[in-house]
C-alpha positions as CSV (number, residue, x, y, z in Angstrom):
1,D,-50.6,-34.7,-8.9
2,G,-49.2,-31.3,-10.7
3,N,-49.6,-28.7,-7.8
4,V,-47.3,-31.3,-5.4
5,A,-45.0,-31.7,-8.5
6,S,-44.4,-28.0,-8.7
7,R,-43.5,-28.1,-4.8
8,A,-41.1,-30.2,-5.0
9,V,-39.4,-28.4,-7.6
10,R,-39.5,-25.1,-5.6
11,T,-37.7,-27.0,-3.0
12,A,-34.8,-28.8,-4.6
13,H,-31.9,-27.6,-3.7
14,C,-29.2,-26.7,-6.1
15,D,-26.7,-29.9,-6.7
16,E,-23.1,-27.3,-7.1
17,C,-23.8,-25.9,-3.6
18,V,-23.2,-25.8,-0.1
19,E,-25.5,-23.7,1.6
20,N,-28.1,-25.8,-0.5
21,E,-29.8,-22.8,-2.7
22,K,-32.8,-23.5,-3.9
23,A,-32.5,-24.8,-7.5
24,V,-34.3,-21.9,-10.0
25,A,-32.9,-24.0,-13.2
26,K,-32.0,-27.8,-14.5
27,C,-29.0,-28.7,-17.2
28,V,-30.8,-30.4,-19.9
29,D,-27.6,-32.0,-20.9
30,C,-26.7,-33.6,-17.2
31,S,-29.4,-32.7,-15.2
32,A,-27.8,-31.2,-12.4
33,Q,-30.2,-28.7,-10.2
34,L,-28.7,-24.7,-10.2
35,C,-28.8,-21.3,-8.1
36,A,-29.2,-18.3,-9.8
37,F,-25.7,-18.4,-9.5
38,H,-24.4,-21.5,-10.9
39,T,-27.3,-21.2,-13.3
40,E,-24.5,-18.0,-15.1
41,T,-21.6,-19.9,-14.1
42,H,-22.4,-23.2,-15.7
43,P,-22.2,-22.4,-19.4
44,R,-19.0,-20.5,-18.5
45,S,-17.8,-23.9,-17.2
46,R,-15.6,-25.4,-19.6
47,A,-16.5,-28.8,-19.2
48,T,-20.7,-27.8,-19.4
49,Y,-20.3,-24.6,-21.8
50,K,-22.2,-26.2,-24.3
51,H,-24.5,-27.7,-21.8
52,K,-28.4,-26.2,-22.0
53,V,-30.2,-25.0,-18.8
54,D,-33.8,-24.3,-18.4
55,M,-35.8,-22.8,-15.5
56,L,-37.5,-24.7,-13.7
57,S,-41.3,-23.8,-13.7
58,G,-42.3,-20.6,-11.0
59,D,-38.4,-19.0,-11.3
60,A,-38.4,-17.6,-14.9
61,A,-39.3,-14.4,-13.7
62,F,-36.7,-14.6,-11.1
63,A,-34.0,-15.3,-13.1
64,T,-35.0,-12.1,-15.7
65,T,-35.3,-9.9,-13.1
66,K,-31.7,-10.9,-11.1
67,E,-29.7,-7.8,-10.7
68,P,-26.3,-8.6,-12.1
69,T,-23.1,-9.3,-9.8
70,A,-19.0,-8.6,-10.1
71,L,-17.2,-12.1,-10.3
72,C,-14.0,-12.0,-7.7
73,P,-11.1,-12.0,-10.0
74,I,-9.5,-14.4,-8.0
75,H,-12.2,-16.7,-7.2
76,P,-14.3,-16.1,-10.3
77,A,-16.8,-18.6,-9.1
78,H,-17.7,-16.2,-6.4
79,D,-19.9,-13.2,-6.2
80,L,-18.3,-10.2,-4.7
81,R,-20.6,-9.6,-1.6
82,S,-18.5,-7.3,0.8
83,F,-16.3,-4.4,0.9
84,C,-13.6,-4.0,3.7
85,T,-14.0,-0.6,5.4
86,Q,-9.7,-1.3,6.9
87,C,-8.4,-1.9,3.5
88,N,-11.0,-0.8,0.6
89,T,-11.4,-4.3,-0.7
90,L,-14.3,-5.7,-2.2
91,L,-14.2,-9.5,-1.1
92,C,-16.7,-13.0,-1.5
93,R,-17.3,-15.7,0.0
94,Q,-13.6,-17.5,-0.2
95,C,-12.1,-14.2,-0.1
96,E,-13.6,-13.6,3.6
97,A,-12.3,-17.2,4.7
98,T,-8.7,-16.0,4.7
99,H,-9.4,-12.4,5.2
100,P,-7.5,-11.4,8.6
101,A,-9.8,-12.0,11.9
102,E,-9.8,-8.5,13.3
103,H,-11.0,-6.3,9.5
104,N,-14.2,-8.4,10.5
105,Q,-16.0,-5.4,12.0
106,Q,-15.2,-3.2,9.1
107,L,-17.2,-5.5,6.9
108,L,-19.4,-3.8,5.2
109,S,-22.6,-5.9,2.3
110,I,-21.6,-4.1,-1.4
111,G,-25.0,-2.3,-0.9
112,D,-24.3,-0.4,2.5
113,A,-20.9,0.6,1.2
114,S,-22.3,1.7,-2.1
115,A,-24.8,3.7,0.1
116,R,-22.1,4.6,1.7
117,A,-20.1,5.6,0.0
118,K,-22.9,7.4,-2.7
119,A,-23.9,9.5,0.7
120,A,-20.4,10.7,0.8
121,V,-20.4,12.0,-2.4
122,N,-23.6,13.5,-2.1
123,K,-22.1,15.3,1.1
124,M,-19.6,16.6,-0.7
125,L,-20.9,17.7,-4.1
126,G,-24.2,19.0,-1.8
127,T,-26.6,16.3,-3.6
128,G,-25.3,18.5,-7.3
129,T,-25.6,21.4,-6.8
130,E,-23.7,24.6,-7.3
131,D,-23.1,25.4,-3.8
132,G,-21.8,21.4,-3.6
133,E,-19.8,22.0,-6.9
134,S,-18.2,25.7,-4.8
135,Q,-17.3,22.9,-2.0
136,L,-15.5,20.6,-4.2
137,D,-13.1,23.7,-5.3
138,V,-12.2,24.9,-1.9
139,A,-11.6,21.2,-1.2
140,F,-9.6,21.2,-4.2
141,E,-7.7,25.1,-3.6
142,E,-6.9,23.7,-0.2
143,V,-4.8,20.7,-1.2
144,V,-3.1,22.6,-3.7
145,Q,-2.2,25.2,-0.6
146,A,-1.3,22.8,1.3
147,I,0.6,21.1,-1.1
148,Q,2.8,24.5,-1.9
149,S,3.1,25.0,1.8
150,L,4.5,22.0,1.8
151,H,6.7,22.4,-0.4
152,T,7.9,25.7,1.0
153,Q,8.9,23.9,4.1
154,T,10.4,21.9,2.8
155,E,12.9,24.3,1.2
156,E,12.7,26.1,3.8
157,V,14.5,23.4,6.3
158,S,16.5,22.7,3.6
159,A,17.9,25.8,3.6
160,E,18.2,25.3,7.4
161,V,20.3,22.3,7.6
162,K,22.6,23.2,4.5
163,E,23.1,26.7,6.4
164,Y,24.0,24.4,9.5
165,F,26.2,22.3,8.1
166,D,27.9,24.7,6.0
167,G,28.8,26.4,9.0
168,L,30.0,23.4,10.9
169,V,32.1,22.3,8.2
170,A,33.5,25.8,8.3
171,G,34.1,25.0,12.0
172,L,35.7,22.2,12.4
173,R,37.6,22.9,8.5
174,K,39.3,26.4,11.1
175,R,39.7,23.7,14.4
176,E,41.7,21.6,11.5
177,T,44.1,24.5,10.3
178,Q,44.7,25.6,14.5
179,V,44.8,22.0,16.0
180,L,47.9,21.9,12.6
181,D,49.5,25.1,13.4
182,D,49.4,23.7,16.9
183,L,51.8,20.4,15.9
184,D,54.3,22.2,14.1
185,Q,54.3,24.8,16.9
186,L,55.1,22.0,18.6
187,R,58.1,20.3,16.6
188,T,59.8,23.3,15.8
189,K,59.7,24.3,19.7
190,N,60.7,20.8,20.9
191,I,63.5,20.3,17.9
192,L,65.6,23.1,18.2
193,P,66.8,21.9,21.6
194,L,68.0,18.8,20.1
195,E,69.4,20.1,17.1
196,A,71.8,22.1,19.6
197,R,72.8,19.1,21.2
198,R,73.1,17.1,18.0
199,S,75.5,20.2,17.1
200,R,77.6,20.1,20.2
201,F,77.8,16.2,20.1
202,G,79.3,16.3,16.2
203,A,81.8,18.8,17.3
204,L,82.8,17.0,20.0
205,I,83.2,13.7,18.2
206,S,85.1,15.8,15.3
207,A,87.0,16.6,17.9
208,S,87.7,13.1,20.2
209,S,88.6,11.7,15.8
210,N,91.6,15.1,15.1
211,A,93.2,14.9,18.7
212,K,93.3,10.4,17.7
213,R,95.0,11.0,14.8
214,C,97.5,13.5,16.3
215,V,98.6,11.0,18.8
């Protein structure tokens, strides 16, 4: 009877899902039974965008009150359904399958992540009171001061590093001059005796040559 048919319709499964989601609609053109998600995506597909989808008995209200969902930009056929707090990334079912396993403990549902974010904002702002805004101003000023302090410390360290290396370079140049002077003195010290010996040998050679010519 009608009640049996109605129960059969309500327990039908989506032809597009691998998870056997309950069908809430049927395509008039291709007779595909569709869950709530595929009821929305069926008209978006290039192959079926002209198809007409009718809601199954008892589920029209569900479809009209269903909250809007965001589609995954990487896997457009899937809704975003979780948030990884470790890498700050929204994920769909397909994303979760390839997401690092060590991050699984850091996954939150979209609802839980949204609630946590709202709680953090409310805590920071004091639920929108002037005191909360004052706390935000103080936090902002602390960040500004931290940035200025970092710049100051960097400049001071840079000046110290420059002074150190300038002194190091000056010391090296002074040492260079000393070494060159020592080398010059060593050369002078050793070349004078050699020059004297060369002069004596030259004189002897000249005297020997003159004696040979006289003989």
